Steps between C-alpha positions, in 0.01 A plus 500: 500500500245751634337422828215258443645394163448132569138564595447674168644210303299248696177696472528469124477124519152355443324330787701656783320719753694761694456303822643189335790707367580632845484152648724356228757775555498448874553127454787554257661742745463245779658233281795728433548566869463134592770413248748726679501757220551862595210703367541838331369682805773339710784572262507848346758421234332187363406537137123512461369219286220539245300206376735407210826311550795460263639146506842446341759222451228253402579173327354600165510141370264378773299785651142567391235756600306218671804404710544859621126529564508192724818593689417866561140396568617346829537857632213682331258492210686545172305703245733492199842364399714619209825329404683761292501402133848636427652414838348171608698472823296796630131517590245736650260360759195706596356424845165622634660765722829630639481302824479171311785612274712582808425156644603326176816709467606426859461123457606442140795733433817288444298175507635232266243422231580243232869515592542880503479745791229744394499866596175672597476879517230768490407611149420855393210367294154550652354208306578231244361576157358227279649492148317694233348320201775388264776562752738201532474338842521119459270447797742670739237735648205353688208647692402314819252752640214249483703194601321255735842421653539827692573410864392828661191616312263414786489766776623346823678217318691271736777490241628832640581314823702234319754696298852364545839533336598246233586174675599138440169389646175560313147497642249307290123525528186386319626141478225248406435215745594232244847644429790329679838628616662303219268658240604848609872423523501344153309798354745748652808315379365438150370854456800683648796266455586568864548260789246475781682471834205463738121499507238510775122522500341720768379270779166678545433593137613269222410761241826673595862387506860619512755403237872576516719533191877448479588866439341843511532531122306172461237613751443826311471315169266245661267770632479654152442165329260346753278785617159436339616155383196278442466213745196290418196616307415820683788580736782739425798501735579818693869556578670762716825542692497374859674609820482140627751220454448125479 
């Protein structure tokens, strides 16, 4: 990619000033470094990553564009997802920029998703194309560019400081005051089919909690199923991976 390529792609997105772009890139770079990932400037032979990733070895019976949007959205703002019509165990995921794509690749390659270890690699595509009129797609390509669920769209977002590898323990936030521990545990087990091993509200802020699943596979599935899950009339649960244990 030419020097400044990411800036060019970002500048084409509506509502982003150049100062916000620079700040977002700096935060993504800091998140990469904090995660112990060697950056391209530190490792000359590392393959440079564009903003599109190729995801393979998917469980084609279970995976959906929304599931990939939610999982990859932990590490950056997903713009588009395309599950390949003729090869449904492969997908293209378009992130906002190359730094977010690198972050997602570093954390999600070889992760078990719906029982299969997925592979994540850089794609040669520079973008994901929406299907043309009349072209068969079966809802396998989705545009998320205007999604309200993007975690990093606000310049200076604190979410850049809380990016962690997939883990057994999940961080929950935006919990209504009238929702109990039992309510949340039952919702997780009914929605995911997994087993909750432990739960703890934050002592100083009951809007947040930690929940631990029985396996990493269950925790990944739970994050996908429960992020943005409606709790009460106006509250939607926020779920992310945690570095903490219970």
